[in-house]
C-alpha positions, -999 to 999 in steps of 0.1 A, spaced: -189 -9 326 -215 -23 350 -243 -10 327 -226 -19 294 -220 -56 303 -257 -66 308 -266 -46 277 -239 -66 257 -251 -100 271 -288 -91 263 -281 -77 228 -292 -109 210 -325 -108 229 -330 -72 220 -322 -73 183 -325 -110 175 -299 -133 160 -280 -126 127 -269 -155 106 -254 -155 71 -241 -187 55 -204 -192 46 -197 -173 14 -168 -175 -9 -161 -144 -30 -137 -142 -60 -129 -110 -77 -107 -94 -103 -102 -58 -115 -80 -27 -117 -61 -8 -90 -45 26 -93 -14 24 -71 7 54 -60 35 55 -35 58 84 -25 90 76 -6 113 102 7 148 101 24 161 131 43 199 134 50 210 159 77 245 172 67 247 197 96 244 228 74 212 217 55 189 188 49 192 170 16 161 154 2 157 125 -23 121 116 -33 107 89 -56 71 87 -69 57 55 -82 25 53 -102 14 19 -113 -17 3 -130 -23 -30 -112 -42 -61 -123 -58 -71 -90 -73 -104 -78 -89 -111 -45 -105 -141 -26 -127 -136 5 -144 -160 29 -171 -145 52 -198 -157 75 -221 -146 104 -231 -174 128 -255 -163 155 -242 -127 155 -205 -138 154 -188 -123 123 -157 -137 107 -138 -128 75 -106 -139 58 -93 -123 26 -62 -126 4 -52 -106 -27 -25 -105 -54 -17 -77 -79 6 -75 -108 21 -40 -112 23 -33 -149 49 -12 -167 47 25 -156 70 54 -149 88 64 -117 95 101 -111 123 114 -88 133 147 -73 163 157 -52 179 188 -37 173 206 -4 140 212 14 138 247 -1 148 237 -37 140 204 -53 151 195 -89 129 174 -111 147 158 -140 130 148 -173 143 112 -170 117 85 -160 123 49 -152 101 19 -162 87 1 -131 71 -33 -126 64 -55 -96 39 -74 -74 18 -68 -43 1 -91 -19 -24 -84 9 -41 -105 36 -67 -96 63 -85 -115 91 -114 -99 110 -138 -109 137 -168 -90 150 -203 -89 165 -232 -83 141 -264 -65 151 -296 -62 130 -310 -30 143 -345 -35 127 -352 -72 134 -390 -70 130 -387 -53 96 -389 -70 62 -355 -54 53 -323 -58 73 -298 -32 84 -268 -48 101 -240 -30 120 -208 -49 127 -179 -35 148 -148 -55 138 -112 -60 148 -84 -80 134 -50 -81 117 -38 -72 82 -7 -71 61 4 -55 28 35 -64 8 50 -47 -23 80 -56 -43 90 -32 -72 119 -29 -95 128 -3 -121 150 -1 -151 152 14 -187 157 52 -181 140 74 -208 152 97 -222 187 84 -215 202 106 -187 237 102 -203 237 135 -221 269 154 -228 250 186 -237 240 193 -201 264 201 -172 240 189 -145 246 157 -125 224 129 -138 219 96 -120 212 67 -142 198 37 -123 214 5 -136 193 -16 -112 171 -9 -82 148 -31 -61 125 -21 -33 106 -42 -8 79 -27 15 59 -46 42 32 -29 62 13 -50 88 -6 -45 120 -39 -46 140 -70 -29 127 -103 -17 141 -133 -8 120 -171 -10 114 -192 -25 86 -227 -14 76 -248 -36 54 -285 -37 43 -309 -49 17 -329 -18 6 -342 -38 -24 -353 -74 -26 -323 -95 -36 -299 -66 -35 -274 -57 -8 -252 -27 -1 -221 -31 22 -199 -2 34 -169 -5 56 -141 15 72 -110 4 91 -81 22 108 -47 5 109 -17 8 132 13 -4 112 48 -18 117 68 -11 85 98 -29 70 116 -12 40 146 -25 21 163 -10 -10 191 -22 -32 204 0 -60 233 4 -84 234 40 -98 258 55 -123 264 92 -120 281 113 -147 290 151 -147 298 170 -178 313 205 -180 314 223 -214 307 190 -231 336 172 -214 332 143 -189 346 154 -155 331 127 -132 320 91 -137 313 67 -108 290 39 -98 273 38 -65 260 6 -48 235 15 -21 217 -7 5 190 8 27 170 -8 55 143 5 78 143 -22 106 109 -16 121 92 17 114 57 27 124 28 41 105 -10 45 103 -36 41 77 -73 43 66 -92 18 46 -126 22 30 -148 -1 10 -182 -1 -7 -198 -32 -23 -230 -37 -42 -243 -73 -43 -271 -89 -63 -285 -124 -56 -289 -145 -87 -302 -175 -68 -301 -191 -34 -264 -199 -38 -250 -175 -64 -243 -138 -62 -226 -111 -83 -211 -79 -70 -190 -48 -78 -165 -37 -52 -145 -4 -48 -118 0 -22 -95 28 -12 -66 30 12 -42 57 24 -12 46 45 15 69 58 47 63 79 60 80 110 84 108 100 106 103 130 120 69 119 156 65 107 167 42 79 202 27 80 222 29 47 255 16 34 270 31 3 299 19 -18 313 43 -45 335 30 -73 350 60 -92 359 53 -128 369 88 -140 390 109 -134 408 83 -113 399 48 -101 390 44 -64 366 27 -40 350 42 -9 324 31 17 301 53 37 276 43 64 249 66 78 212 72 86 185 89 67 150 99 79 124 79 60 89 89 52 64 72 29 28 76 17 9 48 -1 -24 54 -18 -45 29 -39 -80 30 -55 -95 -3 -67 -125 -13 -88 -133 -51 -90 -161 -73 -103 -169 -104 -81 -188 -136 -82 -198 -153 -49 -211 -187 -38 -231 -193 -6 -226 -227 9 
């Protein structure tokens, strides 16, 4: 530490000062969004598994402010995405045997993201015509996702099959992932008027997850209805934990002193801690063979993985 402190204080003298004017970047493009969520119920004899897979094509927008003032780096970004109509797949059963029905559900929703970073920028070749800047960064970010699903297809109400089919009348899910992040950014101008920027960040997350669902289940035996009931389900993961990786590459071209255009690609992979429990309350209204109402409370283990890949075009203005 005694050696590192003088080195840090003298870094501007060794490498020179880095300054970049305040820049506003606006972008829009496409995001491939996939999330797997799994609930595990321990019955004592075996573990029951219910898994949902969401795949969405997202219309993504993003706004970013960044600057470097005498080596001090600062960035703030916010984004919004509309999750277009796409299918949700589901599987259930035991850990050794999972059943995948043919029925799919149409999904749609919204996502938001925000990020704030600060760091220290170092130009490692200050005497050269070109620049190569390394910036260790730290900050805080958050990701929100609301999704609903409806319109099962093909219709799971089929009297020709004796298997239990769940038909989701309504289901809404809210996920919030937020926490601190540490990373590093590399940027350079290998060609006159053109820049390349590459970044990586690691996240430590707190996770909030809520689900509300109304599900109708019917069972047929030899073509005759033997069971018909409606389940209302509420699930809540108070505060889970997770981790994630985020990568970015950006190509920038300077049109003039103030205007730039860029293409941007981002990828993130987030995953939750498998040890966390989700509280659930389930109300069952039996319609056939006899009318009744029951309530069950319990806990399920919750596990989620969230993966996105984005491609955006941007225009930027330097103040």
